[in-house]
NUZAMAR-572711 format. One record per residue (C-alpha): chain; x, y, z. Coordinates in nm, 3 decimals, padded with zeros to 5 digits, always signed. Layout:
N
   unit         u         v         w
      A         X         Y         Z
...
% end
This chain:
306
   unit         u         v         w
      A   +11.685   +08.341   +16.432
      A   +12.045   +08.347   +16.311
      A   +11.938   +08.284   +15.952
      A   +11.691   +08.572   +15.968
      A   +11.962   +08.806   +16.092
      A   +12.188   +08.694   +15.806
      A   +11.913   +08.759   +15.555
      A   +11.843   +09.104   +15.694
      A   +12.214   +09.185   +15.695
      A   +12.249   +09.070   +15.335
      A   +11.949   +09.279   +15.230
      A   +12.090   +09.581   +15.413
      A   +12.423   +09.547   +15.234
      A   +12.246   +09.516   +14.898
      A   +12.041   +09.828   +14.961
      A   +12.352   +10.012   +15.074
      A   +12.532   +09.915   +14.753
      A   +12.236   +10.025   +14.543
      A   +12.217   +10.360   +14.721
      A   +12.590   +10.417   +14.674
      A   +12.561   +10.319   +14.309
      A   +12.264   +10.552   +14.269
      A   +12.457   +10.839   +14.427
      A   +12.747   +10.772   +14.193
      A   +12.509   +10.755   +13.894
      A   +12.311   +11.063   +13.998
      A   +12.504   +11.304   +13.771
      A   +12.461   +11.061   +13.481
      A   +12.090   +11.030   +13.561
      A   +12.047   +11.406   +13.550
      A   +12.237   +11.429   +13.223
      A   +12.041   +11.137   +13.078
      A   +11.711   +11.299   +13.177
      A   +11.814   +11.626   +13.016
      A   +11.920   +11.443   +12.700
      A   +11.586   +11.257   +12.692
      A   +11.386   +11.580   +12.724
      A   +11.603   +11.745   +12.459
      A   +11.550   +11.441   +12.234
      A   +11.169   +11.470   +12.240
      A   +11.183   +11.847   +12.181
      A   +11.433   +11.812   +11.897
      A   +11.236   +11.524   +11.741
      A   +10.919   +11.733   +11.739
      A   +11.100   +12.029   +11.580
      A   +11.253   +11.801   +11.317
      A   +10.911   +11.651   +11.240
      A   +10.749   +11.992   +11.199
      A   +11.033   +12.111   +10.976
      A   +11.008   +11.796   +10.764
      A   +10.632   +11.844   +10.723
      A   +10.692   +12.199   +10.596
      A   +10.979   +12.113   +10.359
      A   +10.846   +11.792   +10.202
      A   +10.550   +11.951   +10.012
      A   +10.805   +12.137   +09.800
      A   +10.933   +11.806   +09.664
      A   +10.631   +11.575   +09.693
      A   +10.257   +11.638   +09.661
      A   +10.161   +11.305   +09.815
      A   +10.013   +11.372   +10.159
      A   +10.038   +11.007   +10.262
      A   +10.405   +10.987   +10.167
      A   +10.487   +11.315   +10.342
      A   +10.319   +11.200   +10.663
      A   +10.504   +10.869   +10.643
      A   +10.846   +11.033   +10.600
      A   +10.777   +11.280   +10.882
      A   +10.673   +10.998   +11.117
      A   +10.980   +10.792   +11.026
      A   +11.210   +11.089   +11.090
      A   +11.043   +11.155   +11.427
      A   +11.072   +10.790   +11.534
      A   +11.436   +10.770   +11.423
      A   +11.523   +11.083   +11.624
      A   +11.357   +10.938   +11.935
      A   +11.543   +10.606   +11.899
      A   +11.877   +10.779   +11.856
      A   +11.814   +10.986   +12.168
      A   +11.718   +10.676   +12.370
      A   +12.037   +10.498   +12.266
      A   +12.240   +10.801   +12.377
      A   +12.061   +10.797   +12.714
      A   +12.138   +10.428   +12.764
      A   +12.504   +10.489   +12.677
      A   +12.525   +10.774   +12.930
      A   +12.386   +10.539   +13.193
      A   +12.655   +10.288   +13.094
      A   +12.400   +10.033   +12.982
      A   +12.585   +09.930   +12.667
      A   +12.486   +09.568   +12.706
      A   +12.123   +09.677   +12.727
      A   +12.165   +09.870   +12.401
      A   +12.304   +09.559   +12.231
      A   +12.021   +09.347   +12.368
      A   +11.767   +09.601   +12.249
      A   +11.911   +09.607   +11.898
      A   +11.905   +09.227   +11.882
      A   +11.552   +09.220   +12.018
      A   +11.435   +09.478   +11.767
      A   +11.579   +09.268   +11.485
      A   +11.410   +08.951   +11.605
      A   +11.078   +09.128   +11.667
      A   +11.097   +09.292   +11.323
      A   +11.155   +08.957   +11.155
      A   +10.866   +08.797   +11.342
      A   +10.632   +09.083   +11.260
      A   +10.741   +09.076   +10.897
      A   +10.647   +08.710   +10.868
      A   +10.322   +08.747   +11.060
      A   +10.203   +09.056   +10.875
      A   +10.348   +08.986   +10.532
      A   +10.042   +09.102   +10.338
      A   +10.018   +09.425   +10.538
      A   +10.387   +09.492   +10.487
      A   +10.355   +09.421   +10.113
      A   +10.060   +09.660   +10.081
      A   +10.253   +09.923   +10.277
      A   +10.565   +09.894   +10.060
      A   +10.353   +09.895   +09.744
      A   +10.179   +10.209   +09.872
      A   +10.514   +10.379   +09.927
      A   +10.627   +10.292   +09.574
      A   +10.298   +10.416   +09.427
      A   +10.326   +10.739   +09.627
      A   +10.680   +10.795   +09.500
      A   +10.621   +10.706   +09.135
      A   +10.272   +10.864   +09.118
      A   +10.147   +10.669   +08.811
      A   +09.794   +10.798   +08.874
      A   +09.617   +11.045   +09.099
      A   +09.289   +11.127   +09.267
      A   +09.020   +11.192   +09.005
      A   +09.160   +10.958   +08.741
      A   +08.922   +10.712   +08.577
      A   +09.085   +10.369   +08.598
      A   +09.017   +09.999   +08.566
      A   +09.203   +09.764   +08.799
      A   +09.133   +09.409   +08.913
      A   +08.803   +09.412   +08.717
      A   +08.690   +09.732   +08.893
      A   +08.612   +10.040   +08.683
      A   +08.561   +10.383   +08.835
      A   +08.714   +10.706   +08.963
      A   +08.994   +10.717   +09.220
      A   +08.871   +10.897   +09.532
      A   +09.161   +10.841   +09.770
      A   +09.515   +10.702   +09.770
      A   +09.669   +10.591   +10.098
      A   +09.948   +10.361   +10.204
      A   +09.726   +10.054   +10.227
      A   +09.449   +10.078   +09.966
      A   +09.330   +10.263   +09.658
      A   +08.966   +10.377   +09.693
      A   +08.778   +10.349   +09.362
      A   +08.425   +10.485   +09.325
      A   +08.246   +10.273   +09.064
      A   +08.012   +10.432   +08.810
      A   +07.721   +10.263   +08.988
      A   +07.811   +10.432   +09.318
      A   +07.986   +10.156   +09.515
      A   +08.318   +10.231   +09.685
      A   +08.584   +09.964   +09.633
      A   +08.902   +09.952   +09.841
      A   +09.164   +09.773   +09.632
      A   +09.481   +09.667   +09.820
      A   +09.795   +09.839   +09.696
      A   +09.962   +09.503   +09.639
      A   +09.701   +09.401   +09.381
      A   +09.718   +09.741   +09.212
      A   +10.097   +09.724   +09.197
      A   +10.116   +09.364   +09.071
      A   +09.829   +09.364   +08.819
      A   +09.751   +09.562   +08.508
      A   +09.580   +09.899   +08.552
      A   +09.415   +10.091   +08.269
      A   +09.423   +10.469   +08.320
      A   +09.159   +10.616   +08.088
      A   +09.228   +10.979   +08.177
      A   +09.606   +10.965   +08.140
      A   +09.614   +11.142   +07.801
      A   +09.291   +11.337   +07.849
      A   +09.127   +11.193   +07.535
      A   +08.938   +10.874   +07.457
      A   +08.796   +10.713   +07.144
      A   +08.422   +10.656   +07.119
      A   +08.295   +10.358   +06.916
      A   +07.935   +10.348   +06.792
      A   +07.805   +10.042   +06.609
      A   +07.530   +10.059   +06.348
      A   +07.368   +09.872   +06.060
      A   +07.201   +09.950   +05.726
      A   +06.999   +09.753   +05.478
      A   +07.162   +09.559   +05.196
      A   +06.971   +09.776   +04.951
      A   +07.146   +10.100   +05.054
      A   +07.438   +10.266   +04.876
      A   +07.717   +10.200   +05.127
      A   +07.940   +10.485   +05.008
      A   +07.648   +10.729   +05.038
      A   +07.570   +10.602   +05.386
      A   +07.933   +10.641   +05.483
      A   +07.938   +11.008   +05.380
      A   +07.605   +11.079   +05.552
      A   +07.723   +10.925   +05.879
      A   +08.047   +11.125   +05.870
      A   +07.852   +11.445   +05.815
      A   +07.612   +11.354   +06.095
      A   +07.878   +11.299   +06.360
      A   +07.999   +11.659   +06.384
      A   +07.993   +11.924   +06.655
      A   +07.954   +11.668   +06.931
      A   +08.033   +11.821   +07.267
      A   +08.394   +11.760   +07.365
      A   +08.502   +11.621   +07.029
      A   +08.873   +11.646   +06.945
      A   +08.879   +11.858   +06.632
      A   +09.215   +11.753   +06.487
      A   +09.117   +11.383   +06.475
      A   +08.898   +11.270   +06.186
      A   +08.574   +11.078   +06.217
      A   +08.612   +10.723   +06.085
      A   +08.327   +10.515   +05.942
      A   +08.422   +10.159   +05.848
      A   +08.214   +09.856   +05.756
      A   +08.277   +09.550   +05.970
      A   +08.079   +09.256   +05.836
      A   +07.783   +09.122   +05.643
      A   +07.518   +09.049   +05.903
      A   +07.218   +08.821   +05.876
      A   +06.990   +09.104   +05.761
      A   +07.218   +09.407   +05.741
      A   +07.562   +09.544   +05.666
      A   +07.719   +09.640   +05.999
      A   +07.941   +09.946   +06.036
      A   +08.144   +10.118   +06.309
      A   +08.178   +10.490   +06.375
      A   +08.490   +10.606   +06.560
      A   +08.574   +10.952   +06.687
      A   +08.775   +11.107   +06.974
      A   +08.661   +11.323   +07.266
      A   +08.824   +11.511   +07.551
      A   +08.786   +11.279   +07.848
      A   +08.804   +11.353   +08.220
      A   +08.509   +11.153   +08.355
      A   +08.292   +10.865   +08.241
      A   +07.992   +11.089   +08.168
      A   +08.192   +11.254   +07.887
      A   +08.208   +10.917   +07.711
      A   +07.846   +10.803   +07.752
      A   +07.713   +11.151   +07.670
      A   +07.913   +11.174   +07.346
      A   +07.809   +10.823   +07.239
      A   +07.443   +10.900   +07.309
      A   +07.461   +11.225   +07.112
      A   +07.622   +11.045   +06.818
      A   +07.345   +10.783   +06.812
      A   +07.078   +11.056   +06.809
      A   +07.248   +11.244   +06.522
      A   +07.291   +10.929   +06.313
      A   +06.927   +10.828   +06.362
      A   +06.803   +11.175   +06.260
      A   +07.016   +11.174   +05.945
      A   +06.893   +10.827   +05.851
      A   +06.533   +10.945   +05.889
      A   +06.597   +11.255   +05.676
      A   +06.760   +11.055   +05.393
      A   +06.523   +10.756   +05.414
      A   +06.801   +10.516   +05.504
      A   +06.664   +10.194   +05.646
      A   +06.790   +10.031   +05.962
      A   +06.670   +09.672   +05.909
      A   +06.518   +09.453   +06.173
      A   +06.651   +09.101   +06.219
      A   +06.478   +08.861   +05.978
      A   +06.429   +08.485   +06.001
      A   +06.345   +08.258   +05.709
      A   +06.152   +07.941   +05.789
      A   +06.218   +07.655   +05.549
      A   +05.943   +07.391   +05.523
      A   +06.084   +07.219   +05.216
      A   +06.157   +06.899   +05.406
      A   +05.941   +06.590   +05.439
      A   +05.762   +06.730   +05.739
      A   +05.616   +07.003   +05.519
      A   +05.392   +06.747   +05.344
      A   +05.199   +06.695   +05.670
      A   +05.177   +07.066   +05.758
      A   +04.814   +07.119   +05.631
      A   +04.699   +06.814   +05.827
      A   +04.866   +06.939   +06.143
      A   +04.705   +07.282   +06.103
      A   +04.362   +07.121   +06.057
      A   +04.410   +06.920   +06.377
      A   +04.499   +07.237   +06.568
      A   +04.184   +07.406   +06.441
      A   +03.967   +07.115   +06.548
      A   +04.125   +07.111   +06.895
      A   +04.076   +07.485   +06.927
      A   +03.750   +07.580   +06.753
      A   +03.758   +07.935   +06.883
      A   +04.097   +07.997   +06.723
      A   +03.976   +07.838   +06.403
      A   +03.669   +08.064   +06.384
      A   +03.876   +08.368   +06.463
      A   +04.114   +08.296   +06.179
% end
């Protein structure tokens, strides 16, 4: 019974000390609460102001949202640290800072790939090497950029599939931006017979590839011969077009092929078919008539038909 009374007395004294301490801290609590409310209001105002000002300097929506969120979070953290200082919890502030550092290190190691993609996305948003609507090729994926965010680049392939390429791979690997200069060269391969006048063919092809939709006028059409093929002389036609989407390229190439074929038909220029020469001059050729006779005997219907 005596021990119970001592315990109750000890608890009573503890509660009395806490109440006294609370009464002494009451002004600080009121001030801290006011500071906390003011912190959230001020942080929201700062965020809204940042969202309005940033578009004047950056056209990246993802980057603007990121900066506004970081500013809002930083304002909240500063306000919380002020509240803890008012409540004379300096040791708690130090412990929180140490804990934040340790937690940040642990999260950085655990989510290294996510952090790398995020940082790469920030760099891409700041540098802006490409934009939505550009035709690009990255990591063996060719298509049009549909969206750029802080984690992935969304590429719509020409066959319709949507590919989400991580920013880290885009940042580390080579990317070809076909629409960067707004023009692109079109290459069309062809072939003519060995019996044709090559200089005449060259002039006819140059005259044929004119007035193609989207052609760059100040760049000349080039017709060059590449090699002696098995049954033809192969040539290459090169010209430039204004390029903003992949259809511009395939449409211009198709139109060039049609024009070249029409001109060849008008000028009786032959496009040879592949030819194969069978050589029976070896020893096996001496037995060829016998082998044909055996085939006829085995297949009398084929023999009669021939």
